[in-house]
Phi, psi and omega in degrees: 000165181302140185297327180293330178287322175299317180297319179296319177299313180301312185291314184297315183280329178290316182290337181257007189300315183293319177295321178298314180299322180289322185276318186258332179096187184236011178221160174297138183211155181293348176286341184228348177238124174284169183298324179292327177299313181293324178296321177296315177300317180296321177297318179298316178298317180298318179296330189262344192300330182270357183279150175259139180119168183285150172249125185263128168266098189270111188087053194284343184058231182276007176090019183299311181284324176304319179297316179299315181294317179295321178293341175274005175094010182268151175273107195249139167239121176261134176232149177206148180286339185263115181298326178297321177294319178296321176300315179296318181296316180296322179294318183283329187226071185294347180271359181247142179279135178226150181209151175276123180194163178262158178298333182266005180209073183284142181278057186223145176289160178300135176054045181241355188253127182283328183195158178224135173249126173248084185271095182061023182268348178268004184290345176258008179258124177300147181307322182282358176254358181294333180302326179291325176295314181291328177296319178291321173305313181297326181295318190263339188282136177287161175299132181083005181290167183240152180225138174238128177234124175241140185196164175281131191273140177188211180236022181096007183292156181262141174241114183266131178240114175279140181048057187302132175055033177078015179259181177267010185256132172273140186222144175249128177251159184230136174260114190269149175281122181305323179294324178294318178296314180299316180294325177297319177293321177296330182294340177252022170090012180260143179250143181295129176258314180220131173230122183224154179212138178226160178284161176302138180237325185259162185299331182275359182259131179234009178215168173298154177249134184242150182220129177230124169251131178229152180226155178264163177294145181264000000 
């Protein structure tokens, strides 16, 4: 994606990390996850539990999903482009490995990752830049690996936020088309296992929420 957009993402989330941790927390909670959200996460853990290799929480923020995955018995690596978020995650979850990295440049060897979760981490990636994310996914994922993608549902429209999250940085978010996401995963050889969509439930939600789990051939 354009370098200025990566920089805006890094700055906005890093500068707001402490406020985010205070407001949203560092673990999955009923204040921010509906029952279907947790069911999708549980399905992903079940699919991955027998796999060998690390599971990446890509765009981990404060480590909320990394904590859920680790508590499910998975060997987790959380990555985020924002160093401030990684600092919060390491403080909250010292038993989990975290690293600063981009979705398009994961700190993982080829074919070494058992599964990847993108829990609302593609919302700052333009639709026409998702192919680079899926290409990196294809590089690191083992045969038969699983992928979970959660995102705000739409048709690719842009949501502009001035002074995003109380910072001095302007940020653009994207509402992705579930079919576009599914086709992108299929383009790297993954087949849809679970596709779910729910209506907005919480005060911070203004669109449907979408979830796609995909797996590769064994």
